[in-house]
N, C-alpha and C positions, 0 to 999 in steps of 0.2 A: 453416444453422448453420455456424459457423466450423470449419474442419478443423484449426485450430491453426496455429502458426507453422512456417514452413519456412525453410531457409537462403536468403538472397537474394544480391544482388551485393555485392561489396566488403566482405564480412563482416557485412552487414546481414541483415534477415529480412523475410519477406512473409507476409501472411495475408489472408483475406477475411472481412468482417463483414457481417451484415445489419443493417437499421435498428434492430431490437429489441435486438440485442446491443450496438450502439453506445449506445443509450439507457440500458441497464443500466450499462455501463462509465462513461459520463459522469455518471450519477447517483451511483454509488458513489465515483468519484474526486472529485466535487464535495464530497461529504461529508468526504472526507479533507482536502481543502483547507480546509474550515471548521474541522475539528478541530485541524489543525496551524497555526492562524493564527500570525502572527509572535510570537515569544516576547517577553516583557516584559523590558526591561533596567532597571537601577537608575536613580536620579535623577542620579547622578554623570555628568557629561558624558564623562569618560574611560571609564567603564563602558559607556555607550551606544555610544561610538565603537568600543570593542573587542568589543562584542557580549556583554558579561558579563550574564547573566540571573539569574533567581531560583534559589535552591538548593532550593526546596521541591518535593517530588514531587507529582504530580497525584493527586487522589482518584478521578478517572475511571479505571476499569479499562482502558479502551481506550488512553488516553494513557499509563498506566503500562506497558502492553504495547508501545506504540510507542517509548517512551523509558524502557527499563528501567534500574534502578540498575546502575552499572558496578562497584560494590564492595559487599560484604556490610556493611562498616563504614559506618554511616549518615553519619558526618562526611565520610569520603572520598567517598562517593556524592554527598553534597550539594555538595561542592567541585567534583567532576567535572561535575555537572549545571550548576552555576553558570557554568562556563567553556565548556561545549559545547552545551547545549540550544538556544540561539538559532541557532547554525550548523546543527545537525541539523534543526531545523524549516525553515530556509531550503532545505536540500537536499531534504527531503521535499516541500516546496511546489514546488520547481523540477521534480522528477520527476513529480509529479502534474500540473503544468501542461503538461509535455511530452506526457504521455499524453492529457490533455484536448484539446490542440491537434491531435493527430495521429489520434485515434480518429474514423473516419468510415465510413459504409457503403461497401461495395465493397472493392476491393483496397487494402490498406494496406501500404506499403513503408517500412520504418524503417532508418535508418542504424544502424551498430553502437552509436553513442552513444545514439541514441534508444531502441534496443532495451534497452540497459542501464538507462536511466531507466524504461522500462516495467517491466522486471523488478523494480526496487526499488519502484515504485509499486504493482504487482500484489501484491507481498509485503505492503506496508502495508495495502492493501485487505483482503487475506485475514486478516491479523492482527487488524484492527479488526472485520471481519465475524465472524470466528471467535470473538473474545472476546465479542461481543454475543450470538452464538448458543450460547455455552458449548460449543464444539466439543471433543470428546475424541477419543482414538485410535479409538474405536468408531464414528466418524461414518459410515464406508462400510457397516458392517453395519446401522446404523440406516437409512440411505437405502435399502439393498436391501430391507429389510423394511417400509418405511413406505408406507402406502397413499397414492395421489396426492391423495386428498381431505383428508389431514392438513394442517392449517393451516400447519405448519412446512415442508412439502414444498418449496414454491417457494424458500424461503430456503436450505435445505440443498442443493438441486439447483444453485442459483446458486453457492454456495460450492464445490461439486464442479466446476462449470464453470470457475471462477476458478483452481482448482488445476490443472485440465487445461491452461488457457492458460499458466499459469506454467511448468508442466512442459515443454510444447512449445517455449516460448520459450527456456528454459535449454538444451534439447537442440539447438535450431536455432543457438544461439550457440556451443555446445560444438564 
């Protein structure tokens, strides 16, 4: 099992994953890639060229969590979304692809830039997974008291492991 991330050379990080861990990471990050597929732009050629997208928020709670409203005022939030969501989706896809491309069994050495992409991608995975699991502040108390034969146990333990990875990555970069 991964012992988390450690500082590496030139500001990068290193860790070691076994095949099962890589399989889990690749599966989860692939789901993020499919969730944040490229945003839709308008029919106007100028809007497409500028990456101006839809102003409508998603009904999917995971997408609403990954792309929250920037303003309380609905008109301002819609206008902000229209001009930023396509670019935000591209960034999330690029981070997820970096993680997918570099996650492999054995020693994994990441540059500082790759590590930062991993940090953002891990955050997206945790937000999506946590939203689907309806994670609350009491998650760790729940896991501690949950029997291993509880059908939710593997998902909660995976969420906890993702939290650990993200924490060690942040500390290794700090």
